[in-house]
Residue frames relative to the residue before (quaternion, step in Angstrom):
aa qw qx qy qz dx dy dz
M 1.0000 0.0000 0.0000 0.0000 0.00 0.00 0.00
R 0.3486 -0.7410 0.5390 0.1970 3.54 -1.04 0.79
V 0.1424 -0.7562 0.6345 0.0722 3.49 -1.19 0.73
F 0.1253 -0.7836 0.6072 0.0398 3.56 -0.86 1.05
F 0.1363 -0.7559 0.6375 0.0603 3.55 -0.83 1.06
R 0.0266 0.8105 -0.5807 0.0720 3.59 -0.59 1.17
S 0.4763 -0.6268 0.5268 0.3206 3.53 -1.25 0.50
E 0.6972 -0.4664 0.3326 0.4311 3.58 -1.27 0.17
S 0.6695 0.4921 -0.2956 0.4714 3.58 1.14 -0.58
G 0.6003 -0.5865 0.3524 0.4141 3.61 1.26 -0.09
E 0.4740 0.6738 -0.4367 0.3614 3.58 1.29 -0.08
M 0.4483 -0.6966 0.4967 0.2592 3.57 -0.94 0.95
V 0.2241 -0.7642 0.5942 0.1126 3.58 -0.80 1.06
L 0.7804 -0.1399 0.1434 0.5923 3.57 0.91 -0.97
D 0.1295 -0.7507 0.6445 0.0649 3.55 -1.14 0.79
S 0.0001 -0.8235 0.5648 -0.0539 3.57 -0.63 1.09
K 0.2197 -0.7708 0.5868 0.1156 3.58 -1.10 0.74
N 0.8479 0.2090 -0.1542 0.4621 3.54 -1.34 0.42
E 0.2808 0.7669 -0.5220 0.2462 3.57 0.87 0.95
D 0.4417 -0.6308 0.5620 0.3019 3.55 -1.27 0.46
V 0.2457 -0.8370 0.4749 0.1162 3.53 0.02 1.34
A 0.6033 0.5702 -0.3729 0.4145 3.60 0.99 -0.70
S 0.6755 0.4782 -0.2909 0.4800 3.59 0.92 -0.87
L 0.6586 0.5185 -0.3082 0.4500 3.57 0.94 -0.90
M 0.6789 0.4766 -0.2999 0.4712 3.60 0.91 -0.85
A 0.6034 0.5420 -0.3592 0.4616 3.61 1.09 -0.60
V 0.6466 0.5046 -0.3105 0.4805 3.59 1.01 -0.81
L 0.6598 0.5136 -0.3111 0.4517 3.59 0.91 -0.87
R 0.6536 0.5137 -0.3165 0.4569 3.61 0.98 -0.79
E 0.7043 0.4787 -0.2640 0.4529 3.57 0.99 -0.84
T 0.8310 0.2889 -0.1110 0.4623 3.58 0.76 -1.02
N 0.1888 -0.7992 0.5342 0.2004 3.61 1.05 -0.75
S 0.7082 0.3295 -0.2866 0.5548 3.58 1.12 0.63
I 0.0958 -0.7818 0.6154 0.0299 3.52 -1.27 0.46
K 0.2667 -0.7471 0.5854 0.1675 3.56 -1.13 0.61
I 0.0404 -0.7692 0.6375 -0.0153 3.55 -0.86 1.08
G 0.8102 -0.0009 -0.0556 0.5835 3.55 -0.48 1.20
L 0.7906 -0.2649 0.2218 0.5056 3.57 -0.75 -1.07
F 0.6855 0.5221 -0.2571 0.4374 3.58 1.26 -0.28
N 0.3292 -0.7141 0.5872 0.1922 3.53 -1.17 0.73
Y 0.1071 -0.7818 0.6134 0.0311 3.54 -1.08 0.84
D 0.3243 -0.6880 0.6104 0.2211 3.54 -1.16 0.69
V 0.3544 -0.7249 0.5512 0.2123 3.57 -0.94 0.88
K 0.2408 -0.7901 0.5528 0.1104 3.56 -0.62 1.17
K 0.7932 -0.0970 0.1271 0.5876 3.57 0.96 -0.88
Y 0.0221 0.7731 -0.6332 -0.0300 3.55 -1.14 0.56
K 0.0677 -0.8033 0.5910 -0.0273 3.52 -1.07 0.84
L 0.2521 -0.7469 0.6008 0.1322 3.54 -0.89 1.01
E 0.0494 -0.8131 0.5797 -0.0196 3.57 -0.69 1.13
Y 0.2173 -0.7487 0.6148 0.1190 3.52 -1.14 0.76
Y 0.0764 0.7764 -0.6248 0.0302 3.55 -1.08 0.69
R 0.4071 -0.7134 0.5214 0.2312 3.54 -1.17 0.60
H 0.2869 -0.7408 0.5889 0.1484 3.54 -0.75 1.14
P 0.5256 -0.6788 0.4021 0.3184 3.64 -0.81 0.91
K 0.7202 0.4435 -0.2606 0.4655 3.64 1.05 -0.60
N 0.7145 0.3980 -0.2443 0.5210 3.61 1.20 -0.34
E 0.4556 -0.6831 0.4959 0.2827 3.56 -1.10 0.65
E 0.6906 0.4601 -0.2821 0.4815 3.58 1.03 -0.74
P 0.4788 -0.6424 0.4981 0.3316 3.59 -1.05 0.65
E 0.3330 -0.7283 0.5651 0.1986 3.55 -1.09 0.74
K 0.3031 -0.7606 0.5536 0.1520 3.55 -1.19 0.65
E 0.0801 -0.7532 0.6515 0.0432 3.52 -1.23 0.68
L 0.1589 -0.7469 0.6368 0.1067 3.53 -1.07 0.79
N 0.1100 -0.7885 0.6045 0.0268 3.56 -0.64 1.17
I 0.0652 -0.8029 0.5922 -0.0185 3.55 -0.72 1.15
I 0.2041 -0.7654 0.6026 0.0971 3.57 -0.80 1.08
L 0.1137 -0.8278 0.5493 -0.0069 3.56 -0.68 1.18
K 0.1332 -0.7340 0.6541 0.1249 3.52 -1.33 0.41
R 0.4692 -0.6955 0.4737 0.2678 3.56 -0.79 1.04
N 0.2474 -0.7584 0.5899 0.1253 3.56 -0.89 0.98
Y 0.1858 -0.8235 0.5317 0.0676 3.58 -0.29 1.29
N 0.5939 0.6134 -0.3559 0.3799 3.61 1.19 -0.32
D 0.6708 0.5362 -0.2987 0.4163 3.62 1.14 -0.46
Q 0.5454 0.6449 -0.4091 0.3453 3.63 1.13 0.09
């Protein structure tokens, strides 16, 4: 499953493949923040989407996460 981390303006922060979504969503529900590299981000919104790829029979999943940079934690 792919996970897209985007800023509020739509800019791509990080694109990740083959993530364990259950663990990631549990962390997001508990903390509402995430650290990528040296920077902390507040999670504004996340949405799990399903879509059907024409070559695969199983639906594929995408997790889209909208982030806002937290400047106070530095």
